[in-house]
C-alpha positions in Angstrom: -7.0 19.9 -7.1 -9.8 18.8 -4.7 -12.9 16.9 -5.6 -16.0 18.8 -4.2 -18.0 15.5 -3.9 -15.6 13.4 -1.8 -12.6 15.7 -0.9 -10.1 13.6 -2.8 -7.0 15.7 -3.6 -4.7 15.1 -6.6 -1.4 16.7 -7.7 -1.7 18.2 -11.2 0.6 17.1 -14.0 2.2 13.8 -15.0 4.0 11.4 -12.6 7.7 10.9 -13.6 8.4 7.1 -13.3 12.1 8.0 -12.5 11.0 9.3 -9.1 10.7 5.7 -7.9 14.1 4.4 -8.8 16.7 3.4 -6.3 17.3 6.9 -5.0 13.7 7.0 -3.7 14.3 4.2 -1.1 17.8 5.5 -0.2 16.3 8.9 0.7 13.0 7.4 2.0 11.1 9.8 4.3 11.3 7.3 7.2 15.1 6.7 6.7 17.1 4.5 4.4 14.6 1.6 3.8 17.1 -1.3 4.0 19.1 0.2 6.8 16.0 0.3 9.0 14.9 -3.2 8.5 14.2 -3.8 12.2 11.7 -0.9 12.3 10.1 -2.0 9.0 9.6 -5.5 10.4 8.0 -4.2 13.6 5.6 -2.1 11.5 4.9 -5.2 9.4 4.0 -7.3 12.4 1.6 -4.7 13.7 -0.1 -4.5 10.3 -0.3 -8.3 10.1 -2.1 -8.3 13.5 -4.7 -6.0 11.9 -5.0 -8.2 8.8 -5.4 -11.3 10.9 -8.5 -10.0 12.5 -10.3 -10.4 9.1 -8.2 -13.1 7.4 -6.0 -15.2 9.7 -3.3 -17.5 8.4 -3.1 -19.8 6.7 -4.3 -17.9 3.7 -3.0 -16.7 0.3 -1.9 -13.1 0.7 -0.9 -10.5 -1.9 1.0 -7.4 -1.0 1.0 -4.6 -3.5 4.0 -2.2 -3.2 6.0 -4.8 -1.1 9.3 -2.9 -1.2 12.1 -5.2 0.0 9.6 -7.8 1.2 9.9 -7.4 5.0 6.1 -7.7 5.5 5.9 -10.7 3.2 8.7 -12.4 5.1 6.9 -11.8 8.4 3.7 -13.0 6.9 5.3 -16.2 5.8 6.6 -16.8 9.3 3.0 -16.6 10.5 1.9 -19.2 8.0 0.5 -17.0 5.1 1.3 -18.1 1.6 2.7 -14.7 0.6 3.2 -13.1 -2.8 4.2 -9.5 -3.5 4.4 -7.0 -6.3 6.9 -4.1 -6.3 7.8 -1.7 -9.2 11.3 -0.9 -7.9 13.6 -3.6 -9.4 16.3 -3.4 -6.7 13.8 -3.7 -3.9 12.0 -6.7 -5.5 15.4 -8.3 -6.2 16.2 -8.1 -2.5 13.0 -9.9 -1.6 13.6 -12.6 -4.1 17.4 -13.1 -3.9 18.0 -12.3 -0.2 14.8 -13.4 1.5 13.7 -16.1 -1.0 10.2 -14.6 -1.5 7.8 -14.7 -4.3 8.2 -11.0 -5.0 7.6 -9.9 -8.6 8.8 -6.8 -10.3 6.1 -4.6 -11.8 2.8 -3.0 -11.2 -0.4 -4.7 -10.1 -2.2 -3.5 -13.3 0.4 -5.3 -15.5 1.0 -8.4 -13.3 -1.8 -10.5 -14.9 -2.6 -12.2 -11.6 -5.1 -15.1 -11.8 -8.6 -14.1 -11.0 -9.7 -15.0 -7.5 -6.4 -16.4 -6.5 -5.9 -14.6 -3.1 -7.8 -14.7 0.2 -6.5 -11.3 1.2 -4.5 -8.4 -0.2 -2.8 -5.4 1.4 -1.2 -2.2 0.3 0.4 0.1 2.9 1.2 3.7 1.9 0.9 2.8 -1.8 -2.3 4.3 -3.0 -1.2 7.9 -2.5 1.6 7.2 -5.1 -0.8 6.1 -7.9 -2.0 8.4 -10.7 -4.9 6.0 -11.5 -5.9 4.5 -8.1 -9.3 3.2 -9.2 -7.8 1.0 -11.9 -5.1 -0.3 -9.5 -7.7 -1.2 -6.8 -9.9 -2.9 -9.4 -6.9 -5.1 -10.4 -6.4 -6.0 -6.7 -10.1 -6.7 -6.3 -10.0 -9.0 -9.4 -7.3 -11.1 -7.8 -9.3 -11.7 -4.6 -11.7 -14.4 -4.0 -15.3 -13.2 -3.7 -15.1 -13.2 0.1 -11.6 -11.9 0.1 -10.4 -9.0 2.2 -8.3 -5.9 1.3 -6.5 -3.8 3.9 -5.2 -0.4 2.7 -3.4 2.3 4.6 -2.8 5.9 3.4 -2.1 9.2 5.1 -5.3 10.8 6.2 -5.7 14.1 4.4 -8.8 14.8 6.4 -7.0 14.5 9.8 -6.7 17.2 12.4 -2.9 17.4 11.7 -3.5 17.8 8.0 -6.0 20.6 8.5 -3.8 22.3 11.1 -0.5 22.2 9.1 -1.9 22.8 5.6 0.9 23.0 3.0 3.4 22.1 5.8 1.8 18.7 6.5 4.7 16.2 6.0 2.7 13.5 4.2 1.9 15.8 1.3 5.4 14.7 0.2 5.4 16.5 -3.2 6.0 15.2 -5.8 6.0 11.6 -4.6 2.4 11.6 -3.2 0.1 12.4 -6.1 -3.3 11.6 -4.5 -4.6 12.2 -1.0 -7.5 10.5 0.7 -9.7 11.0 3.8 -12.3 8.6 4.9 -14.9 9.9 2.5 -12.8 9.7 -0.6 -11.3 6.3 0.4 -14.9 4.9 0.7 -15.7 6.3 -2.8 -12.5 4.8 -4.2 -13.2 1.3 -2.8 -16.8 1.3 -3.9 -15.9 2.5 -7.4 -13.5 -0.4 -7.6 -16.4 -2.8 -6.8 -15.5 -3.5 -3.2 -17.7 -3.4 -0.1 -16.4 -1.3 2.7 -16.4 -3.1 6.1 -14.5 -0.6 8.2 -12.5 2.6 8.0 -10.2 3.5 11.0 -7.7 6.2 11.7 -4.3 4.9 12.8 -2.1 7.5 14.5 1.6 7.4 13.7 2.3 6.6 17.3 0.7 3.2 16.7 4.0 2.2 15.1 
């Protein structure tokens, strides 16, 4: 279904939580997640360069959907005080037990994070998995200080590639991706969650 006001697209039906158990990361679209640690860390460093433009270290950083913690570990090396949340228990355990991170198992809505406790937050390719994205982004916003910054990245459903390929566009990724944003719907989401939009960019896959 597509919203006629902002072009947000949402998959109909309920999301099965079992989709995101261990098999999801083993069959990850970009390759087995843990087996491609070097690439994940490279992506993380590029993303942290973007984040540092608005919130350089040292700062308190929250990552939502932190997976195995590779970005958090790279952030810690740069001087960030890094905390993560990840619903997949095995991935969160890797971050805690192998990397020694503050990586909590669960969802951001249920995490009961102290209000205003972070200078910055990020979520990379997470929002498209959420059945209730406004509630999740509101929870992230509540955990930020009043001048805090949030950096999100999602597939661009308004891109030329998405329009050209239609139902064959790979980031549709049914049934894992339940919501799809373009710049207009992303702005609407952030503003409904009580945030001020500073910048919206398009990042091609070649960037990584």
